[in-house]
N, CA, C and O of each residue as an XYZ file, in Angstrom:
656
protein
N       0.817     -1.193      0.000
C       0.000      0.000      0.000
C       0.862      1.259      0.000
O       0.578      2.234     -0.696
N       1.929      1.207      0.807
C       2.824      2.354      0.883
C       3.509      2.595     -0.470
O       3.675      3.740     -0.889
N       3.901      1.519     -1.146
C       4.546      1.630     -2.450
C       3.562      2.203     -3.472
O       3.928      3.077     -4.257
N       2.316      1.718     -3.470
C       1.297      2.234     -4.384
C       1.083      3.737     -4.180
O       0.995      4.499     -5.143
N       1.001      4.144     -2.927
C       0.803      5.555     -2.604
C       1.985      6.384     -3.120
O       1.784      7.462     -3.679
N       3.192      5.896     -2.939
C       4.393      6.600     -3.396
C       4.401      6.717     -4.927
O       4.682      7.786     -5.468
N       4.096      5.628     -5.612
C       4.064      5.639     -7.079
C       2.958      6.578     -7.563
O       3.165      7.343     -8.504
N       1.798      6.524     -6.932
C       0.674      7.376     -7.311
C       1.022      8.860     -7.158
O       0.775      9.659     -8.062
N       1.599      9.220     -6.004
C       1.966     10.620     -5.763
C       3.060     11.088     -6.718
O       3.020     12.216     -7.208
N       4.036     10.219     -6.981
C       5.106     10.567     -7.927
C       4.521     10.796     -9.322
O       4.891     11.747    -10.011
N       3.610      9.920     -9.727
C       2.965     10.070    -11.034
C       2.171     11.355    -11.130
O       2.228     12.046    -12.147
N       1.436     11.680    -10.089
C       0.649     12.924    -10.073
C       1.564     14.146    -10.157
O       1.253     15.111    -10.856
N       2.687     14.105     -9.448
C       3.643     15.208     -9.490
C       4.161     15.408    -10.904
O       4.186     16.538    -11.390
N       4.577     14.338    -11.579
C       5.130     14.456    -12.928
C       4.074     14.901    -13.934
O       4.385     15.639    -14.869
N       2.841     14.464    -13.755
C       1.772     14.926    -14.648
C       1.549     16.425    -14.482
O       1.406     17.150    -15.467
N       1.521     16.882    -13.243
C       1.326     18.315    -12.986
C       2.504     19.116    -13.519
O       2.311     20.171    -14.123
N       3.719     18.629    -13.304
C       4.918     19.327    -13.763
C       4.955     19.405    -15.287
O       5.235     20.466    -15.844
N       4.673     18.291    -15.968
C       4.713     18.302    -17.433
C       3.599     19.169    -18.004
O       3.775     19.789    -19.053
N       2.455     19.220    -17.326
C       1.368     20.085    -17.766
C       1.762     21.553    -17.652
O       1.475     22.344    -18.550
N       2.420     21.923    -16.551
C       2.888     23.303    -16.379
C       3.945     23.653    -17.420
O       3.927     24.752    -17.974
N       4.864     22.730    -17.691
C       5.911     22.985    -18.687
C       5.301     23.159    -20.067
O       5.733     24.027    -20.825
N       4.298     22.342    -20.409
C       3.636     22.470    -21.706
C       2.896     23.803    -21.804
O       2.942     24.466    -22.840
N       2.215     24.196    -20.725
C       1.505     25.473    -20.710
C       2.491     26.626    -20.855
O       2.240     27.579    -21.592
N       3.620     26.531    -20.144
C       4.634     27.572    -20.212
C       5.171     27.714    -21.637
O       5.345     28.837    -22.111
N       5.438     26.602    -22.330
C       5.957     26.700    -23.697
C       4.903     27.280    -24.638
O       5.252     27.988    -25.583
N       3.615     26.994    -24.396
C       2.550     27.609    -25.199
C       2.496     29.111    -24.946
O       2.327     29.897    -25.878
N       2.639     29.505    -23.688
C       2.645     30.930    -23.361
C       3.840     31.632    -23.999
O       3.695     32.723    -24.549
N       5.008     31.020    -23.930
C       6.211     31.631    -24.523
C       6.018     31.810    -26.024
O       6.356     32.865    -26.562
N       5.486     30.811    -26.705
C       5.238     30.927    -28.150
C       4.233     32.037    -28.433
O       4.413     32.810    -29.375
N       3.173     32.124    -27.625
C       2.161     33.169    -27.820
C       2.741     34.559    -27.554
O       2.418     35.514    -28.260
N       3.590     34.669    -26.545
C       4.234     35.946    -26.212
C       5.139     36.397    -27.353
O       5.103     37.561    -27.752
N       5.943     35.487    -27.875
C       6.811     35.826    -29.013
C       5.982     36.265    -30.218
O       6.363     37.194    -30.929
N       4.856     35.603    -30.448
C       3.995     35.955    -31.585
C       3.413     37.355    -31.424
O       3.320     38.097    -32.402
N       3.022     37.728    -30.206
C       2.478     39.075    -29.970
C       3.557     40.130    -30.197
O       3.289     41.168    -30.802
N       4.770     39.874    -29.720
C       5.866     40.823    -29.921
C       6.173     40.960    -31.409
O       6.388     42.069    -31.898
N       6.195     39.848    -32.127
C       6.419     39.890    -33.573
C       5.312     40.693    -34.259
O       5.591     41.507    -35.139
N       4.072     40.469    -33.863
C       2.946     41.193    -34.459
C       3.040     42.692    -34.166
O       2.825     43.517    -35.055
N       3.362     43.038    -32.925
C       3.455     44.450    -32.545
C       4.545     45.147    -33.362
O       4.339     46.249    -33.869
N       5.699     44.501    -33.484
C       6.818     45.107    -34.206
C       6.574     45.148    -35.714
O       6.757     46.191    -36.342
N       6.168     44.037    -36.289
C       5.983     44.005    -37.747
C       4.832     44.909    -38.183
O       4.909     45.534    -39.240
N       3.767     44.986    -37.385
C       2.660     45.869    -37.766
C       3.070     47.339    -37.663
O       2.587     48.172    -38.430
N       3.956     47.658    -36.721
C       4.460     49.026    -36.630
C       5.235     49.382    -37.898
O       4.977     50.418    -38.512
N       6.187     48.525    -38.295
C       7.014     48.835    -39.458
C       6.257     48.715    -40.778
O       6.641     49.348    -41.762
N       5.200     47.921    -40.820
C       4.404     47.840    -42.051
C       3.238     48.833    -42.028
O       2.388     48.825    -42.919
N       3.208     49.686    -41.003
C       2.219     50.748    -40.841
C       0.793     50.175    -40.863
O      -0.091     50.672    -41.561
N       0.610     49.124    -40.081
C      -0.697     48.491    -39.942
C      -1.237     48.848    -38.550
O      -1.032     48.120    -37.579
N      -1.914     49.960    -38.486
C      -2.376     50.491    -37.202
C      -3.314     49.533    -36.468
O      -3.210     49.382    -35.250
N      -4.217     48.894    -37.186
C      -5.185     47.996    -36.553
C      -4.466     46.865    -35.800
O      -4.757     46.616    -34.630
N      -3.535     46.185    -36.468
C      -2.812     45.087    -35.811
C      -1.906     45.604    -34.700
O      -1.765     44.953    -33.665
N      -1.289     46.769    -34.904
C      -0.427     47.340    -33.862
C      -1.245     47.630    -32.609
O      -0.845     47.259    -31.505
N      -2.383     48.288    -32.772
C      -3.237     48.591    -31.623
C      -3.768     47.318    -30.971
O      -3.899     47.256    -29.748
N      -4.073     46.304    -31.775
C      -4.576     45.040    -31.255
C      -3.522     44.309    -30.407
O      -3.866     43.463    -29.581
N      -2.262     44.634    -30.611
C      -1.173     44.010    -29.847
C      -1.063     44.569    -28.438
O      -0.447     43.949    -27.570
N      -1.648     45.724    -28.206
C      -1.537     46.419    -26.927
C      -2.748     46.161    -26.036
O      -3.868     46.015    -26.526
N      -2.519     46.106    -24.738
C      -3.594     46.168    -23.757
C      -3.820     47.662    -23.536
O      -2.944     48.350    -23.011
N      -4.950     48.152    -23.917
C      -5.201     49.591    -23.971
C      -5.682     50.087    -22.608
O      -6.874     50.277    -22.367
N      -4.693     50.288    -21.724
C      -4.969     50.637    -20.325
C      -4.240     51.927    -19.944
O      -3.264     52.299    -20.596
N      -4.702     52.608    -18.899
C      -4.074     53.864    -18.479
C      -2.627     53.692    -17.999
O      -1.870     54.663    -18.008
N      -2.228     52.502    -17.586
C      -0.867     52.289    -17.095
C       0.085     51.775    -18.180
O       1.223     51.423    -17.870
N      -0.355     51.721    -19.446
C       0.541     51.335    -20.542
C       1.682     52.363    -20.619
O       1.520     53.522    -20.239
N       2.837     51.907    -21.120
C       4.020     52.772    -21.125
C       4.890     52.425    -22.331
O       5.060     51.253    -22.666
N       5.436     53.449    -22.977
C       6.327     53.271    -24.124
C       7.527     54.188    -23.933
O       7.366     55.349    -23.558
N       8.741     53.673    -24.188
C       9.934     54.524    -24.095
C      10.977     54.095    -25.118
O      11.053     52.928    -25.502
N      11.781     55.069    -25.552
C      12.863     54.821    -26.514
C      13.988     55.802    -26.223
O      13.751     56.974    -25.929
N      15.212     55.305    -26.312
C      16.371     56.161    -26.085
C      17.475     55.790    -27.067
O      17.795     54.615    -27.243
N      18.053     56.804    -27.705
C      19.224     56.610    -28.566
C      20.091     57.862    -28.492
O      19.888     58.707    -27.620
N      21.052     57.986    -29.397
C      22.000     59.105    -29.334
C      21.330     60.458    -29.569
O      21.909     61.492    -29.238
N      20.123     60.470    -30.133
C      19.443     61.742    -30.398
C      18.563     62.196    -29.248
O      18.123     63.346    -29.225
N      18.298     61.310    -28.288
C      17.469     61.709    -27.160
C      16.685     60.555    -26.570
O      16.847     59.396    -26.954
N      15.839     60.906    -25.634
C      15.011     59.930    -24.931
C      13.567     60.405    -24.958
O      13.280     61.585    -24.756
N      12.661     59.461    -25.211
C      11.234     59.775    -25.220
C      10.496     58.738    -24.401
O      10.883     57.570    -24.364
N       9.440     59.166    -23.749
C       8.561     58.214    -23.085
C       7.141     58.748    -23.145
O       6.905     59.955    -23.192
N       6.198     57.805    -23.141
C       4.787     58.156    -23.197
C       4.069     57.294    -22.169
O       4.296     56.087    -22.093
N       3.206     57.917    -21.382
C       2.466     57.204    -20.351
C       1.001     57.095    -20.728
O       0.388     58.068    -21.168
N       0.443     55.909    -20.554
C      -0.977     55.673    -20.775
C      -1.324     55.390    -22.224
O      -0.720     55.952    -23.138
N      -2.311     54.505    -22.434
C      -2.679     54.132    -23.792
C      -3.149     55.332    -24.605
O      -2.793     55.446    -25.778
N      -3.937     56.227    -24.018
C      -4.420     57.389    -24.777
C      -3.254     58.230    -25.287
O      -3.279     58.702    -26.423
N      -2.237     58.417    -24.456
C      -1.052     59.174    -24.873
C      -0.275     58.461    -25.966
O       0.182     59.090    -26.921
N      -0.124     57.150    -25.830
C       0.599     56.359    -26.840
C      -0.130     56.444    -28.177
O       0.482     56.721    -29.209
N      -1.427     56.206    -28.152
C      -2.217     56.235    -29.378
C      -2.134     57.606    -30.052
O      -1.949     57.696    -31.266
N      -2.269     58.667    -29.262
C      -2.209     60.025    -29.808
C      -0.820     60.341    -30.374
O      -0.710     60.955    -31.435
N       0.232     59.927    -29.679
C       1.591     60.216    -30.125
C       1.937     59.535    -31.447
O       2.705     60.074    -32.243
N       1.371     58.350    -31.680
C       1.672     57.629    -32.922
C       0.657     57.898    -34.019
O       0.754     57.317    -35.100
N      -0.301     58.755    -33.769
C      -1.333     59.052    -34.760
C      -0.740     59.576    -36.065
O      -1.086     59.093    -37.143
N       0.147     60.559    -35.972
C       0.731     61.122    -37.195
C       1.547     60.081    -37.956
O       1.485     60.024    -39.185
N       2.306     59.263    -37.242
C       3.088     58.200    -37.887
C       2.176     57.313    -38.732
O       2.467     57.063    -39.902
N       1.087     56.841    -38.155
C       0.200     55.935    -38.877
C      -0.593     56.638    -39.976
O      -1.045     55.984    -40.916
N      -0.770     57.942    -39.881
C      -1.464     58.685    -40.937
C      -0.551     59.013    -42.102
O      -1.007     59.061    -43.245
N       0.753     59.245    -41.835
C       1.629     59.773    -42.886
C       2.628     58.778    -43.463
O       3.059     58.951    -44.603
N       3.008     57.759    -42.732
C       4.013     56.815    -43.226
C       3.411     55.840    -44.226
O       2.227     55.512    -44.163
N       4.239     55.390    -45.136
C       3.826     54.400    -46.126
C       4.669     53.145    -45.919
O       5.888     53.238    -45.773
N       4.041     51.984    -45.905
C       4.807     50.751    -45.726
C       5.710     50.489    -46.923
O       5.323     50.713    -48.070
N       6.913     50.015    -46.642
C       7.875     49.620    -47.678
C       8.047     50.697    -48.749
O       8.109     50.398    -49.941
N       8.124     51.943    -48.309
C       8.306     53.043    -49.252
C       9.657     52.901    -49.935
O      10.685     52.823    -49.261
N       9.671     52.868    -51.262
C      10.900     52.692    -52.025
C      11.406     54.053    -52.501
O      10.673     54.823    -53.122
N      12.659     54.328    -52.202
C      13.261     55.596    -52.624
C      14.181     55.361    -53.811
O      14.154     56.114    -54.785
N      14.988     54.322    -53.730
C      15.968     54.009    -54.775
C      15.482     52.767    -55.514
O      15.482     51.671    -54.953
N      15.066     52.932    -56.771
C      14.515     51.797    -57.515
C      15.543     50.702    -57.758
O      15.166     49.561    -58.028
N      16.828     51.015    -57.670
C      17.869     50.003    -57.864
C      18.052     49.124    -56.621
O      18.619     48.035    -56.715
N      17.585     49.580    -55.476
C      17.756     48.832    -54.226
C      16.410     48.667    -53.519
O      16.223     49.147    -52.401
N      15.496     47.999    -54.168
C      14.179     47.827    -53.582
C      14.126     46.576    -52.716
O      14.553     45.498    -53.129
N      13.608     46.735    -51.537
C      13.343     45.606    -50.652
C      11.837     45.519    -50.486
O      11.167     46.526    -50.255
N      11.313     44.317    -50.606
C       9.873     44.166    -50.464
C       9.468     44.121    -49.000
O       8.356     44.524    -48.660
N      10.340     43.642    -48.132
C      10.022     43.554    -46.716
C      11.256     43.886    -45.892
O      12.392     43.770    -46.354
N      11.002     44.296    -44.680
C      12.108     44.454    -43.754
C      12.343     43.116    -43.070
O      11.443     42.281    -42.987
N      13.547     42.927    -42.589
C      13.882     41.714    -41.854
C      14.234     42.130    -40.434
O      15.041     43.036    -40.222
N      13.631     41.472    -39.482
C      13.873     41.798    -38.080
C      14.563     40.615    -37.430
O      14.005     39.522    -37.342
N      15.802     40.855    -36.971
C      16.561     39.818    -36.266
C      16.443     40.068    -34.774
O      16.665     41.180    -34.295
N      16.090     39.013    -34.045
C      15.945     39.105    -32.598
C      16.779     38.025    -31.938
O      16.871     36.899    -32.429
N      17.385     38.386    -30.814
C      18.041     37.415    -29.950
C      17.337     37.497    -28.605
O      17.446     38.494    -27.891
N      16.613     36.433    -28.270
C      15.847     36.404    -27.025
C      16.796     36.190    -25.857
O      17.572     35.234    -25.858
N      16.748     37.059    -24.868
C      17.599     36.948    -23.679
C      16.872     36.299    -22.521
O      17.428     35.444    -21.832
N      15.617     36.706    -22.303
C      14.883     36.210    -21.150
C      13.388     36.359    -21.380
O      12.913     37.414    -21.800
N      12.658     35.292    -21.100
C      11.198     35.347    -21.112
C      10.739     34.704    -19.817
O      10.927     33.507    -19.600
N      10.137     35.514    -18.959
C       9.671     35.045    -17.646
C       8.165     35.223    -17.575
O       7.651     36.325    -17.763
N       7.461     34.133    -17.302
C       6.008     34.167    -17.199
C       5.631     34.056    -15.730
O       6.083     33.150    -15.031
N       4.807     34.978    -15.272
C       4.345     35.021    -13.882
C       2.821     35.015    -13.880
O       2.198     36.068    -13.746
N       2.223     33.848    -14.025
C       0.764     33.779    -14.054
C       0.212     34.481    -15.279
O       0.374     33.994    -16.398
N      -0.448     35.634    -15.081
C      -1.010     36.387    -16.206
C      -0.123     37.570    -16.598
O      -0.577     38.486    -17.282
N       1.123     37.551    -16.171
C       2.073     38.600    -16.531
C       3.345     37.984    -17.066
O       3.677     36.844    -16.739
N       4.063     38.739    -17.893
C       5.317     38.239    -18.453
C       6.301     39.386    -18.653
O       5.921     40.508    -18.984
N       7.570     39.071    -18.442
C       8.689     39.989    -18.672
C       9.535     39.391    -19.787
O       9.883     38.211    -19.738
N       9.869     40.195    -20.791
C      10.644     39.713    -21.933
C      11.772     40.700    -22.207
O      11.572     41.915    -22.204
N      12.971     40.148    -22.445
C      14.125     40.987    -22.799
C      14.816     40.365    -23.999
O      15.002     39.150    -24.061
N      15.198     41.218    -24.963
C      15.864     40.733    -26.178
C      16.587     41.886    -26.861
O      16.370     43.054    -26.537
N      17.452     41.536    -27.813
C      18.048     42.549    -28.686
C      17.401     42.396    -30.052
O      16.983     41.310    -30.453
N      17.334     43.520    -30.752
C      16.660     43.519    -32.053
C      17.425     44.389    -33.027
O      17.914     45.462    -32.675
N      17.521     43.910    -34.263
C      18.113     44.680    -35.345
C      17.145     44.639    -36.518
O      16.795     43.566    -37.010
N      16.716     45.809    -36.961
C      15.841     45.915    -38.124
C      16.731     46.129    -39.336
O      17.512     47.080    -39.388
N      16.606     45.243    -40.301
C      17.414     45.324    -41.525
C      16.528     45.745    -42.686
O      15.673     44.990    -43.147
N      16.752     46.959    -43.141
C      16.050     47.482    -44.304
C      16.966     48.509    -44.957
O      18.175     48.498    -44.724
N      16.414     49.378    -45.754
C      17.229     50.372    -46.459
C      17.618     51.562    -45.594
O      18.316     52.462    -46.060
N      17.176     51.578    -44.347
C      17.493     52.664    -43.428
C      18.514     52.140    -42.427
O      18.383     51.023    -41.927
N      19.524     52.939    -42.137
C      20.534     52.543    -41.160
C      19.943     52.695    -39.756
O      19.816     53.806    -39.240
N      19.589     51.571    -39.153
C      18.954     51.600    -37.834
C      19.901     51.019    -36.791
O      20.702     50.131    -37.083
N      19.794     51.539    -35.563
C      20.585     51.016    -34.453
C      20.049     49.661    -34.014
O      18.852     49.393    -34.110
N      20.954     48.807    -33.531
C      20.505     47.626    -32.814
C      19.975     48.127    -31.478
O      20.537     49.057    -30.898
N      18.910     47.527    -30.988
C      18.319     47.973    -29.737
C      18.215     46.833    -28.734
O      18.015     45.673    -29.095
N      18.354     47.193    -27.482
C      18.075     46.298    -26.379
C      16.661     46.633    -25.937
O      16.362     47.786    -25.626
N      15.789     45.630    -25.907
C      14.374     45.917    -25.670
C      13.814     45.084    -24.528
O      14.270     43.974    -24.254
N      12.816     45.655    -23.874
C      12.017     44.893    -22.913
C      10.552     45.051    -23.293
O      10.140     46.065    -23.857
N       9.795     44.045    -22.977
C       8.348     44.105    -23.091
C       7.781     43.520    -21.802
O       8.286     42.530    -21.273
N       6.743     44.141    -21.323
C       5.956     43.562    -20.247
C       4.579     43.323    -20.844
O       3.984     44.214    -21.450
N       4.089     42.123    -20.665
C       2.804     41.735    -21.236
C       1.876     41.243    -20.134
O       2.319     40.779    -19.084
N       0.587     41.354    -20.398
C      -0.427     40.800    -19.516
C      -1.365     39.943    -20.344
O      -1.629     40.229    -21.512
N      -1.859     38.893    -19.722
C      -2.800     37.991    -20.379
C      -4.213     38.363    -19.931
O      -4.549     38.305    -18.748
N      -5.025     38.746    -20.910
C      -6.411     39.118    -20.608
C      -7.318     38.369    -21.567
O      -7.102     38.368    -22.779
N      -8.332     37.734    -21.009
C      -9.269     36.937    -21.806
C      -8.538     35.898    -22.662
O      -8.931     35.627    -23.797
N      -7.468     35.322    -22.099
C      -6.718     34.269    -22.776
C      -5.725     34.743    -23.816
O      -5.098     33.918    -24.481
N      -5.560     36.070    -23.980
C      -4.651     36.601    -25.002
C      -3.590     37.482    -24.358
O      -3.891     38.305    -23.493
N      -2.349     37.301    -24.788
C      -1.247     38.140    -24.314
C      -1.272     39.466    -25.049
O      -1.485     39.509    -26.261
N      -1.052     40.560    -24.307
C      -1.022     41.914    -24.873
C       0.133     42.687    -24.251
O       0.476     42.476    -23.088
N       0.722     43.570    -25.020
C       1.819     44.423    -24.567
C       1.264     45.525    -23.663
O       0.251     46.145    -23.985
N       1.932     45.767    -22.527
C       1.566     46.914    -21.677
C       2.745     47.867    -21.498
O       2.560     49.014    -21.090
N       3.953     47.399    -21.801
C       5.127     48.253    -21.626
C       6.168     47.913    -22.685
O       6.501     46.748    -22.906
N       6.674     48.963    -23.333
C       7.765     48.836    -24.300
C       8.909     49.713    -23.821
O       8.715     50.881    -23.485
N      10.086     49.142    -23.794
C      11.294     49.903    -23.492
C      12.355     49.523    -24.505
O      12.669     48.342    -24.651
N      12.911     50.490    -25.205
C      13.930     50.226    -26.207
C      15.065     51.229    -26.057
O      14.846     52.439    -25.993
N      16.283     50.698    -26.003
C      17.471     51.536    -25.869
C      18.453     51.119    -26.950
O      18.735     49.931    -27.110
N      18.974     52.082    -27.689
C      19.942     51.789    -28.734
C      21.213     51.193    -28.112
O      21.709     51.669    -27.091
N      21.721     50.141    -28.757
C      22.954     49.494    -28.309
C      24.103     49.985    -29.184
O      23.988     50.022    -30.409
N      25.178     50.349    -28.567
C      26.329     50.824    -29.310
C      27.518     49.916    -29.048
O      27.724     49.472    -27.918
N      28.311     49.632    -30.092
C      29.485     48.773    -29.897
C      30.447     49.378    -28.878
O      30.616     50.595    -28.801
N      31.066     48.503    -28.108
C      32.010     48.993    -27.090
C      33.355     49.281    -27.683
O      34.267     49.701    -26.971
């Protein structure tokens, strides 16, 4: 009886552990997909998908810093208003030099850390956007929340990385 109880409890532990690991890998894949959607929709000037990537809450936050300065925006209303002109005036994949046309941008990411805490997640990575514009590599963080079963961005932080 004691052996049966031990085997039963061990089996239950491994089932629970493997279920959590499977759920965690599903969450990580979903989190990466939301970050990809948020970034690619921004660069392809797809406002609907970009906005859909965000949890539109008063505590949302966006920040960027490079050699030209630092900017931050607090709250979804502020973020939406600040990017209004960008989404109204920019054209996706605008070609300037017909000899060097790229149909899409390529975004290279190196994932550093993805931590899931129940319905919240912290993500850190480096990103390089490869297109016809000379862009800095950036060190980025995202904080996401899961609402109604879907992960959404609530915080963006991006800092330009410079070679040492």
